[in-house]
C-alpha positions as CSV (number, residue, x, y, z in Angstrom):
1,M,98.4,80.3,83.2
2,K,96.9,83.2,81.2
3,E,99.5,85.6,80.0
4,Y,99.1,89.4,80.3
5,S,101.1,92.5,79.7
6,I,101.6,95.5,81.9
7,E,100.9,97.8,79.0
8,G,97.7,96.1,78.1
9,R,96.4,96.1,81.6
10,L,97.3,99.8,82.1
11,K,95.6,100.8,78.9
12,H,92.4,98.8,79.5
13,R,92.0,99.9,83.1
14,I,92.8,103.6,82.5
15,I,90.5,103.7,79.5
16,L,87.7,102.0,81.4
17,L,88.0,104.2,84.5
18,T,88.3,107.4,82.4
19,A,85.4,106.4,80.2
20,L,83.3,105.8,83.4
21,V,84.2,109.2,84.7
22,I,83.4,110.9,81.4
23,I,80.1,109.1,81.0
24,L,79.0,110.0,84.6
25,S,80.1,113.6,84.1
26,A,78.2,113.8,80.8
27,I,75.1,112.4,82.5
28,L,75.5,114.8,85.5
29,A,76.0,117.8,83.2
30,D,73.0,116.8,81.0
31,Y,70.8,116.4,84.1
32,T,72.0,119.7,85.6
33,I,71.5,121.7,82.4
34,T,68.1,120.1,81.6
35,H,66.9,120.6,85.2
36,S,68.0,124.3,85.0
37,L,66.2,124.8,81.7
38,Q,63.0,123.2,83.1
39,R,63.2,125.2,86.3
40,D,63.7,128.5,84.4
41,F,60.8,127.6,82.1
42,D,58.6,126.9,85.1
43,I,59.6,130.1,86.8
44,A,58.7,132.2,83.8
45,L,55.4,130.3,83.5
46,E,54.6,130.8,87.2
47,T,55.5,134.5,86.9
48,K,53.0,134.9,84.1
49,A,50.3,133.1,86.2
50,Q,51.1,135.2,89.3
51,V,50.4,138.4,87.3
52,L,46.9,137.1,86.5
53,V,46.5,136.1,90.2
54,T,47.3,139.7,91.3
55,L,44.7,140.9,88.7
56,T,42.0,138.8,90.2
57,K,40.0,140.7,92.9
58,E,37.1,140.0,95.1
59,F,34.3,142.5,95.7
60,P,31.1,142.3,97.8
61,D,29.1,141.6,94.7
62,G,31.5,139.0,93.1
63,F,34.9,138.6,91.5
64,E,36.6,140.6,88.8
65,L,39.6,139.9,86.6
66,D,41.3,143.1,85.6
67,F,42.9,141.7,82.5
68,A,44.1,144.0,79.6
69,D,44.8,142.4,76.2
70,E,47.5,145.0,75.3
71,F,49.7,144.1,78.3
72,M,49.5,140.3,77.8
73,P,48.9,139.9,74.0
74,E,50.2,136.2,74.1
75,F,46.7,135.2,75.3
76,E,44.9,136.8,72.4
77,R,47.1,136.3,69.3
78,E,46.4,133.6,66.7
79,T,50.0,132.5,66.2
80,D,51.7,130.6,69.0
81,P,49.1,131.7,71.6
82,A,49.2,131.0,75.4
83,Y,46.1,130.1,77.4
84,F,44.6,130.8,80.8
85,Q,41.4,129.8,82.5
86,L,40.0,130.9,85.9
87,W,37.6,128.8,88.0
88,T,35.6,129.7,91.0
89,H,35.5,127.6,94.2
90,D,32.7,125.5,92.9
91,Y,34.8,124.6,89.8
92,K,32.7,126.8,87.4
93,S,34.6,128.6,84.7
94,F,34.8,132.2,85.5
95,E,37.1,133.6,82.8
96,R,39.2,132.2,80.0
97,S,41.5,133.6,77.3
98,H,40.2,134.3,73.8
99,S,42.8,131.9,72.5
100,L,40.9,129.0,74.0
101,K,38.0,129.7,71.7
102,G,35.5,128.3,74.2
103,N,37.6,125.2,75.0
104,D,38.6,124.2,78.6
105,I,42.1,123.6,79.9
106,P,42.2,120.3,81.9
107,Y,42.8,120.9,85.6
108,Q,43.3,119.0,88.7
109,M,41.0,119.5,91.7
110,M,42.7,120.9,94.7
111,D,41.1,121.6,98.1
112,V,43.9,123.8,99.5
113,A,46.0,126.6,98.2
114,G,49.1,125.6,96.3
115,T,50.8,125.3,92.9
116,I,51.4,122.4,90.6
117,F,53.1,121.9,87.2
118,K,52.4,119.3,84.6
119,N,52.9,118.5,81.0
120,T,49.8,118.6,78.9
121,E,48.5,118.7,75.3
122,L,47.2,122.1,74.3
123,V,43.9,122.6,72.6
124,D,45.6,123.0,69.2
125,G,47.5,119.7,69.7
126,R,50.9,121.2,70.5
127,H,53.0,119.9,73.4
128,G,52.4,122.2,76.3
129,R,53.1,122.8,80.0
130,M,50.7,124.2,82.5
131,V,50.8,125.6,86.0
132,Q,47.8,125.5,88.2
133,I,47.5,127.9,91.2
134,V,44.8,127.6,93.8
135,F,44.7,130.9,95.6
136,I,42.5,133.3,97.7
137,P,41.8,136.4,95.7
138,Q,42.6,139.7,97.2
139,I,40.1,142.3,98.5
140,P,41.3,145.6,97.1
141,E,39.4,148.0,99.3
142,A,40.4,148.1,103.0
143,I,36.8,148.9,104.0
144,N,35.7,145.5,102.7
145,R,38.4,143.5,104.4
146,T,36.4,142.7,107.5
147,D,37.1,139.7,109.6
148,E,33.9,138.1,108.4
149,A,34.7,138.8,104.7
150,L,38.2,137.4,105.1
151,A,36.9,134.3,107.0
152,N,34.3,133.6,104.2
153,Q,36.7,134.0,101.2
154,K,36.6,131.1,98.7
155,L,39.4,129.6,96.8
156,M,39.8,130.2,93.1
157,T,41.8,128.1,90.6
158,L,43.9,129.6,87.8
159,T,45.5,127.5,85.1
160,V,48.0,128.9,82.6
161,A,49.3,126.8,79.7
162,V,52.0,127.5,77.1
163,E,53.7,125.5,74.4
164,R,56.9,123.7,75.4
165,G,58.2,122.8,71.9
166,S,61.0,125.3,72.3
167,L,61.9,123.8,75.7
168,I,61.9,120.3,74.1
169,Q,64.2,121.5,71.4
170,K,66.6,123.0,73.9
171,I,66.6,119.9,76.0
172,N,67.2,117.7,72.9
173,R,70.1,119.9,71.9
174,V,71.6,119.5,75.4
175,H,71.2,115.7,75.1
176,I,72.9,115.6,71.7
177,T,75.7,118.0,72.9
178,A,76.3,115.9,76.0
179,L,76.4,112.7,73.9
180,L,78.7,114.0,71.2
181,S,81.0,115.6,73.8
182,A,81.2,112.3,75.7
183,L,82.0,110.4,72.4
184,I,84.7,112.9,71.4
185,M,86.2,112.9,74.8
186,L,86.2,109.1,74.8
187,V,88.0,108.9,71.4
188,L,90.6,111.5,72.5
189,I,91.2,109.8,75.8
190,Y,91.6,106.5,74.0
191,F,94.4,107.8,71.8
192,I,96.0,109.9,74.6
193,V,96.1,106.9,77.0
194,I,97.6,104.6,74.4
195,H,100.2,107.1,73.5
196,T,101.0,108.0,77.1
197,V,101.2,104.4,78.3
198,R,103.3,103.4,75.4
199,T,105.7,106.4,75.9
200,S,105.9,105.8,79.6
201,L,106.7,102.1,79.2
202,K,109.2,102.8,76.4
203,S,112.2,102.4,78.8
204,L,110.7,99.1,79.9
205,A,110.5,97.9,76.3
206,E,114.1,99.0,75.6
207,L,115.2,97.2,78.8
208,K,113.5,94.0,77.5
209,E,115.3,94.3,74.2
210,K,118.6,94.8,75.8
211,V,118.1,91.7,78.1
212,K,117.0,89.6,75.1
213,A,120.2,90.5,73.2
214,M,122.5,89.4,76.0
215,D,124.4,86.1,75.8
216,V,127.6,84.6,77.2
217,D,129.8,86.9,75.2
218,S,128.0,90.1,76.5
219,L,128.1,89.5,80.2
220,S,130.3,92.6,80.6
221,T,127.4,94.8,79.4
222,R,125.6,96.8,82.0
223,L,122.1,98.3,81.9
224,T,121.9,102.1,82.4
225,V,120.4,103.2,85.7
226,E,120.4,107.0,85.3
227,S,118.0,107.2,82.4
228,S,115.6,104.6,83.7
229,P,112.4,105.2,85.7
230,E,112.7,105.2,89.5
231,E,110.5,102.1,89.7
232,L,113.0,100.1,87.6
233,R,116.3,101.3,89.2
234,D,116.3,98.7,92.0
235,V,115.6,96.0,89.5
236,I,118.3,97.2,87.1
237,E,120.8,97.5,89.9
238,Q,120.0,93.9,91.1
239,F,120.2,92.7,87.5
240,N,123.6,94.4,87.0
241,E,124.9,92.7,90.2
242,L,123.7,89.4,88.9
243,L,125.5,90.0,85.6
244,L,128.7,90.8,87.6
245,R,128.4,87.6,89.5
246,L,127.8,85.6,86.3
247,E,130.7,87.3,84.6
248,K,133.0,86.4,87.5
249,S,131.7,82.8,87.5
250,F,132.3,82.4,83.8
251,A,135.8,83.9,84.1
252,R,136.7,81.5,86.9
253,E,135.3,78.6,84.8
254,Q,137.3,79.7,81.8
255,R,140.5,80.1,83.9
256,F,139.9,76.7,85.4
257,S,139.3,75.1,81.9
258,S,142.4,76.8,80.6
259,D,144.5,75.5,83.5
260,V,143.2,72.0,83.1
261,A,143.8,72.0,79.4
262,H,147.3,73.3,80.0
263,E,148.1,70.6,82.6
264,L,146.6,67.8,80.4
265,R,148.4,69.0,77.3
266,T,151.8,67.6,78.4
267,P,150.9,64.0,79.3
268,I,148.7,63.8,76.3
269,S,151.6,64.9,74.1
270,E,153.9,62.4,75.7
271,I,151.5,59.5,75.2
272,R,151.0,60.5,71.5
273,S,154.8,60.8,71.0
274,M,155.5,57.5,72.6
275,S,152.7,55.8,70.6
276,E,154.1,57.2,67.3
277,I,157.6,55.9,68.2
278,A,156.3,52.4,69.2
279,L,154.4,52.2,66.0
280,K,157.5,53.1,64.0
281,W,159.7,50.3,65.6
282,P,157.2,47.6,66.6
283,D,159.9,44.9,66.9
284,D,162.0,46.7,69.5
285,S,161.2,45.0,72.8
286,K,163.1,47.5,75.0
287,L,161.1,50.3,73.3
288,K,157.9,48.5,74.1
289,L,158.7,48.4,77.8
290,D,159.7,52.0,77.8
291,F,156.4,52.8,76.0
292,F,154.3,51.0,78.6
293,D,156.2,52.7,81.5
294,G,155.7,56.1,79.8
295,V,152.0,55.5,79.2
296,L,151.5,54.4,82.9
297,A,153.3,57.5,84.1
298,S,151.4,59.8,81.9
299,S,148.1,58.2,82.9
300,L,148.9,58.5,86.6
301,Q,149.7,62.2,86.0
302,M,146.3,62.8,84.2
303,Q,144.5,60.9,86.9
304,C,146.1,63.2,89.5
305,I,145.1,66.3,87.5
306,V,141.5,65.0,87.2
């Protein structure tokens, strides 16, 4: 049968369960923070795109994008630029940012109004993220918003793309922080569990040493109940009762052995004395008869005692 220790099992199980909780918590925290960063990034990207959507207007003679470089300079600068491109309903490019320098942003054809996000590679090779919004442009003048004009409005597609390198860096930092935090917590928990279990079972180890040190001469010793854990008190009390019964049994045995030894001492002494006298005067026939009578009497006395 395989041996095991309570201390070993407690340490292994507590460490295993605690490690599982820490790992799951780290994964959950990592996912929650990462998802929050991604969501905030997408909200900011969509907000930027919605501004361009509100600047897109439809007139009887066509469409117009009321875009001003000074209000949204990120689409015009040379360093770390953002990009946008606007398509008409027949997927012809209507307007694009100067930062594209004549290039096109890849887009996905959509037949209904809606918004989609996706990761992409920017025209300058950087990692980027884009939002594509399919929308119906607004007709700014009330006089032109007739039922016929509203019924014949066509969808337009706007795509805005920005670099996501900063987002990737933040997410990577979150991953590293979650991993390091989990490792540090695991190491701390390991030492805390070992110390706590060892301290909690100290009384059990002391009890084991006391029991190991007991022998026939220490049956009067009693284990302490007051300073012991509640779980061990019943065991200790039962063990003390067992020691009491053993002590009484050994005392009875010792008294019995002492009584028997005392009772046997007299006939043995008589046989010895008579044997010494008979050996001293071997030719005395009367003495021999007395010797045999005495040995018989002493033997019968010992037989009775036994």
